[in-house]
C-alpha positions in Angstrom: -15.9 4.0 -34.4 -13.1 4.4 -31.9 -15.5 3.9 -29.0 -16.7 0.6 -30.5 -13.1 -0.5 -31.0 -12.0 0.2 -27.4 -15.2 -1.5 -26.2 -14.2 -4.6 -28.2 -10.7 -4.4 -26.7 -12.1 -4.1 -23.2 -14.4 -7.1 -23.9 -11.5 -9.3 -25.2 -9.2 -8.4 -22.3 -12.0 -9.1 -19.8 -12.6 -12.5 -21.3 -8.8 -13.1 -21.2 -8.6 -12.3 -17.5 -11.6 -14.3 -16.6 -10.1 -17.3 -18.5 -7.8 -17.7 -15.5 -10.8 -19.5 -13.9 -10.0 -22.6 -16.1 -6.3 -22.3 -15.3 -3.2 -20.5 -16.4 -3.2 -20.0 -20.2 -1.6 -17.7 -22.9 -4.6 -15.4 -23.1 -4.4 -14.6 -19.4 -0.7 -14.0 -19.7 -1.2 -11.7 -22.6 -3.7 -9.7 -20.6 -1.5 -9.5 -17.6 1.6 -8.5 -19.6 -0.5 -5.8 -21.3 -1.6 -4.5 -18.0 1.9 -4.5 -16.6 3.3 -2.8 -19.7 0.7 -0.1 -19.8 1.1 0.5 -16.1 4.9 0.8 -16.5 4.5 3.2 -19.4 2.0 5.3 -17.6 4.3 5.5 -14.5 7.2 6.5 -16.7 5.2 9.3 -18.3 4.1 10.5 -14.9 7.7 10.5 -13.6 8.9 12.4 -16.6 6.2 15.0 -16.6 5.9 15.6 -12.9 9.4 14.8 -11.5 12.2 14.8 -14.1 11.1 17.8 -16.2 9.9 20.2 -13.4 12.6 19.1 -10.8 15.7 18.5 -13.0 15.2 20.1 -16.5 13.1 23.2 -15.8 15.3 24.7 -13.0 18.2 24.8 -15.5 16.4 27.5 -17.5 15.6 29.6 -14.4 18.2 32.4 -14.2 17.3 33.1 -10.5 17.7 29.5 -9.4 20.6 28.5 -7.0 23.0 26.3 -8.8 24.1 24.6 -5.6 20.5 23.4 -5.0 20.2 22.3 -8.6 23.4 20.4 -8.5 22.2 18.2 -5.6 19.5 16.2 -7.5 21.7 16.0 -10.6 24.6 14.5 -8.7 22.4 12.1 -6.9 20.7 11.1 -10.1 24.0 10.5 -11.9 25.3 8.5 -9.0 22.2 6.4 -9.1 22.8 5.6 -12.7 26.2 4.1 -11.8 24.2 1.1 -10.4 24.1 0.0 -14.1 27.9 -0.3 -14.2 29.3 -3.2 -12.1 32.7 -1.4 -11.5 31.1 1.8 -10.3 28.0 0.4 -8.7 29.3 1.3 -5.2 28.9 5.0 -6.0 25.1 4.4 -6.2 24.9 3.4 -2.5 24.7 7.0 -1.4 21.5 7.9 -3.3 20.0 4.5 -2.4 20.8 5.1 1.2 19.2 8.6 1.0 16.1 7.1 -0.7 15.8 4.3 1.9 16.3 6.7 4.8 13.7 9.2 3.6 11.3 6.4 2.8 11.7 4.8 6.2 11.3 8.2 7.9 8.0 8.8 6.0 6.7 5.4 6.8 7.6 5.7 10.5 6.1 9.1 10.7 2.9 7.9 9.1 2.7 4.9 11.4 3.2 7.0 14.5 1.1 10.0 13.8 -1.4 8.5 11.4 -2.0 5.2 13.1 -0.5 4.7 16.6 -1.1 8.2 18.1 -4.4 8.5 16.3 -5.6 5.1 17.7 -4.5 6.1 21.2 -6.2 9.4 20.9 -9.4 7.7 19.7 -9.2 5.3 22.6 -8.9 8.2 25.1 -11.7 10.2 23.5 -14.0 7.1 23.6 -14.8 8.0 27.2 -15.7 11.6 26.4 -19.4 12.5 26.7 -19.7 13.3 23.0 -18.2 10.0 21.9 -20.2 7.9 24.4 -23.4 9.3 22.9 -22.4 7.7 19.5 -20.7 4.4 20.6 -21.8 4.0 24.2 -19.6 3.4 27.2 -19.4 -0.3 26.5 -18.1 0.5 23.0 -15.5 2.8 24.5 -14.3 0.1 26.9 -14.0 -2.5 24.1 -12.1 0.0 22.0 -9.7 0.9 24.7 -9.3 -2.7 25.8 -8.7 -3.9 22.2 -6.1 -1.2 21.6 -4.1 -2.0 24.7 -4.2 -5.8 24.2 -3.2 -5.4 20.5 -0.2 -3.2 21.5 0.8 -5.8 24.1 0.7 -8.5 21.4 3.7 -6.7 19.8 5.7 -6.6 23.1 8.5 -9.0 22.5 10.8 -8.3 25.5 11.1 -11.1 28.0 13.0 -11.9 31.2 15.4 -14.8 31.5 14.6 -17.0 34.5 17.3 -19.4 35.7 16.4 -22.9 34.9 13.5 -21.9 32.6 13.1 -20.8 29.1 12.8 -17.2 28.1 9.1 -16.1 28.4 7.0 -13.1 29.0 5.1 -12.5 32.2 1.9 -14.5 32.4 -0.4 -11.4 32.3 1.4 -10.2 29.2 0.9 -13.6 27.5 -2.9 -13.6 28.3 -3.2 -10.0 27.1 -1.3 -10.9 23.9 -3.6 -13.8 23.2 -6.6 -11.5 23.5 -4.9 -8.9 21.3 -4.2 -11.7 18.8 -8.0 -12.4 18.7 -8.7 -8.7 18.0 -6.1 -8.7 15.2 -7.7 -11.8 13.7 -11.1 -10.2 13.8 -9.7 -7.0 12.2 -8.0 -9.0 9.4 -11.1 -11.0 8.9 -13.1 -7.8 8.4 -10.5 -6.5 6.0 -10.6 -9.8 4.1 -14.4 -9.7 3.9 -14.1 -6.2 2.5 -11.6 -7.3 -0.1 -13.9 -10.2 -1.1 -16.9 -7.9 -1.3 -15.0 -5.5 -3.5 -13.7 -8.3 -5.7 -17.3 -9.7 -6.1 -18.5 -6.2 -7.0 -15.8 -5.8 -9.7 -16.6 -9.3 -11.0 -20.4 -8.5 -11.2 -19.6 -5.2 -13.0 -17.4 -7.0 -15.6 -20.0 -9.7 -16.1 -22.6 -7.0 -16.6 -20.3 -5.3 -19.1 -20.0 -8.6 -21.0 -23.7 -9.1 -21.1 -24.4 -5.6 -22.3 -21.7 -6.0 -25.0 -23.3 -9.2 -26.2 -26.7 -7.6 -26.3 -25.4 -4.9 -28.6 -24.2 -7.6 -31.0 -27.5 -9.5 -31.1 -30.2 -8.2 -33.4 
């Protein structure tokens, strides 16, 4: 009985979301608000069970825990709550700055070691004998050339010439245009992948609707 009830709920929510094809309407908004509310509730439960309880509450009952280390997250958390009070909101700048700084460091670290250095390493390894067996020497040249021109596209320093506007050297401009073409091809491939994934999801939901209707028909 419960499976049939949840199947009916999924069917109705699927129809509500697909109703956006005829324009914005209350059914679509109800489905979206339900999704946002459930997502927020799930995130709150995950934060409570995996962060607040094990990181803030559980250490208080540990007799061997260092109270100095325990006090740091408690103080930062209490200072963050002062953002709800207009007169004391300036005290919340410290934990916010800490969060922004740590987040920026993690993003920069991931961009450097996960993307930039990895791409440079892959471009260098493209000329190794093992890699050339899989992609060929022409593929290695295109990979290295695309990497260099794409990086040059993000080179924004320029030299001021008296009597002329600020501009980059001509060879950098040409390489940046080529890098822009590589970026456009990459974004086009990503967009095609997104469209393909969306169509796959749409086909799956339409198949679910058809199967649900078949179960209702005698």
